[in-house]
C-alpha positions as CSV (number, residue, x, y, z in Angstrom):
1,M,-28.3,-43.4,10.0
2,T,-24.4,-42.1,11.0
3,L,-24.2,-40.9,7.2
4,A,-27.0,-38.8,7.9
5,I,-25.8,-37.4,11.4
6,S,-22.4,-36.9,9.7
7,L,-24.3,-34.5,6.9
8,V,-26.5,-32.5,9.7
9,A,-22.8,-32.1,11.9
10,L,-21.3,-31.1,8.7
11,L,-24.2,-28.7,7.4
12,M,-24.1,-27.1,10.9
13,S,-20.1,-26.7,10.9
14,V,-20.7,-24.9,7.3
15,L,-23.5,-22.3,9.0
16,A,-21.3,-21.9,11.9
17,L,-18.3,-21.4,9.9
18,S,-20.3,-18.9,7.4
19,W,-21.5,-17.1,10.4
20,Q,-18.4,-16.2,11.9
21,V,-16.7,-14.9,8.6
22,W,-19.8,-12.9,8.2
23,T,-20.2,-11.4,11.3
24,W,-16.0,-11.1,11.6
25,R,-16.0,-8.9,8.0
26,R,-19.0,-6.9,9.7
27,S,-16.8,-6.0,13.0
28,I,-13.6,-4.6,11.0
29,P,-13.4,-0.8,9.1
30,R,-14.3,-0.9,5.4
31,L,-13.4,2.1,3.6
32,E,-14.5,3.1,0.2
33,V,-13.4,6.2,-1.3
34,S,-14.9,8.1,-4.2
35,V,-14.5,11.3,-6.2
36,A,-17.1,13.6,-6.9
37,H,-17.0,17.0,-8.7
38,G,-18.7,20.3,-6.6
39,T,-18.6,24.0,-6.8
40,P,-19.4,25.9,-3.5
41,V,-21.9,28.6,-3.1
42,F,-21.0,31.4,-0.4
43,T,-23.9,33.8,-0.1
44,G,-25.0,33.9,-3.8
45,A,-21.5,34.0,-5.0
46,V,-20.2,31.0,-7.2
47,G,-17.1,29.9,-5.6
48,R,-14.2,27.4,-7.9
49,S,-14.8,24.2,-8.9
50,H,-13.8,21.8,-6.4
51,T,-12.8,18.1,-6.9
52,I,-13.9,16.5,-3.6
53,V,-11.9,12.8,-2.5
54,E,-14.5,11.3,-0.1
55,V,-14.2,8.1,2.3
56,A,-16.9,6.6,3.7
57,N,-16.4,3.6,6.5
58,Q,-19.2,1.0,5.9
59,G,-18.0,-1.2,8.5
60,Q,-18.7,-1.3,12.3
61,A,-15.3,-0.7,13.7
62,D,-13.1,2.8,14.0
63,A,-10.9,4.0,11.3
64,A,-8.4,6.5,11.2
65,V,-7.2,8.2,7.9
66,T,-3.8,9.7,7.8
67,S,-3.7,11.1,4.9
68,F,-4.8,11.3,0.8
69,G,-4.0,12.2,-2.3
70,F,-4.3,11.0,-6.1
71,E,-2.4,8.4,-8.0
72,L,-0.6,9.1,-11.5
73,P,-0.6,6.6,-14.2
74,N,3.0,6.2,-14.0
75,G,2.5,4.9,-10.1
76,L,3.9,8.3,-8.7
77,T,1.3,10.1,-6.0
78,L,0.5,13.4,-5.2
79,E,0.1,13.6,-1.4
80,A,-2.3,15.6,0.3
81,P,-3.2,18.8,-2.2
82,R,-3.9,22.0,-1.1
83,T,-7.4,21.7,0.4
84,A,-9.9,24.0,1.3
85,A,-11.1,25.6,4.8
86,W,-14.1,23.1,4.9
87,S,-12.4,19.9,4.3
88,S,-12.0,17.4,7.1
89,S,-8.8,17.7,9.0
90,L,-6.0,15.1,9.1
91,P,-5.7,12.8,10.9
92,A,-9.7,11.4,10.2
93,H,-11.1,9.4,13.2
94,L,-14.1,8.0,11.4
95,G,-16.7,5.7,13.6
96,P,-19.3,3.2,11.7
97,N,-21.1,5.0,8.7
98,E,-19.2,8.2,9.3
99,T,-17.3,10.1,5.9
100,A,-14.5,12.5,5.7
101,G,-14.3,14.9,2.6
102,W,-11.4,16.6,1.2
103,H,-11.8,19.3,-1.3
104,V,-9.0,20.2,-3.6
105,P,-9.5,22.9,-6.4
106,T,-10.3,21.2,-9.1
107,A,-7.6,23.9,-11.1
108,S,-4.7,23.2,-9.0
109,I,-5.1,19.5,-9.6
110,L,-5.1,20.3,-13.6
111,E,-2.4,22.4,-13.3
112,I,-0.1,19.5,-11.6
113,C,-1.5,17.5,-14.6
114,H,-0.7,20.0,-17.2
115,E,3.3,20.4,-16.0
116,R,3.6,16.7,-15.6
117,D,1.6,15.8,-18.6
118,V,-0.6,13.7,-17.4
119,D,-4.4,13.4,-18.3
120,H,-6.9,13.9,-15.5
121,R,-9.1,11.3,-16.3
122,E,-5.9,8.6,-15.2
123,L,-5.4,10.1,-11.9
124,R,-6.7,7.7,-9.3
125,A,-7.6,8.7,-5.7
126,W,-6.8,7.2,-2.3
127,V,-6.5,7.4,1.1
128,D,-4.1,6.1,3.8
129,S,-5.5,4.2,6.9
130,A,-3.8,2.1,9.5
131,K,-4.9,-0.9,7.4
132,G,-3.0,0.5,4.3
133,R,-4.1,2.7,1.1
134,V,-7.3,2.1,-0.1
135,Y,-7.9,3.4,-3.8
136,A,-11.2,4.9,-5.4
137,R,-13.1,2.3,-7.7
138,T,-12.5,4.7,-10.6
139,R,-10.1,6.7,-12.2
140,G,-10.8,10.4,-13.2
141,I,-11.6,13.6,-11.8
142,N,-14.9,14.1,-13.5
143,H,-15.5,17.6,-14.6
144,Q,-17.1,18.8,-17.9
145,D,-16.6,22.5,-17.3
146,L,-13.3,23.2,-16.8
147,S,-10.0,23.1,-18.8
148,F,-6.9,24.4,-18.6
149,S,-5.6,26.7,-20.6
C-alpha cells in the first residue's frame, strides 16, 4: 500500500513539474527569424527585388529587437544594412504573436557578397534581442532571378 501511495505521489510530482515547465516556456518571448524574397509593386510598377528578414514572437511575453543583420561564413557580420522605408523601425517592440520585418535591397547584399568574395547562399540572418542573438534556421538569401555581374 505504501508503495502505491509513493508511486501516485511521484506521478503527481512529475505532472506538476511538467506543467510548471510548460507554462514557464509559454510565458517567455520566443523569437523565430526567417528570410524571404520579394518584389514590391507600386501602382502597377514592379520595384527592385528585396530580401526580407522577418522575426515573429511566438511566446506569450513582450520582446524587443534592437538590431538585425547577416552573418558571413567566416563569422563576421553585416549589421543593419540599408533598409526600405516601409521596413519596421528599430528598436522593434513585439507583443505576443506579433511580427516585424526589414526589407533590404537584394542587389546591395549581393554587392557586399561580391566585394568580400562570399557566396550569398552562405549568409545567415539574425536579430539581436534583449535576451541575445537569434539566428534564422537556414542559411542563404534565396533568390532565383538575380545575379551579380
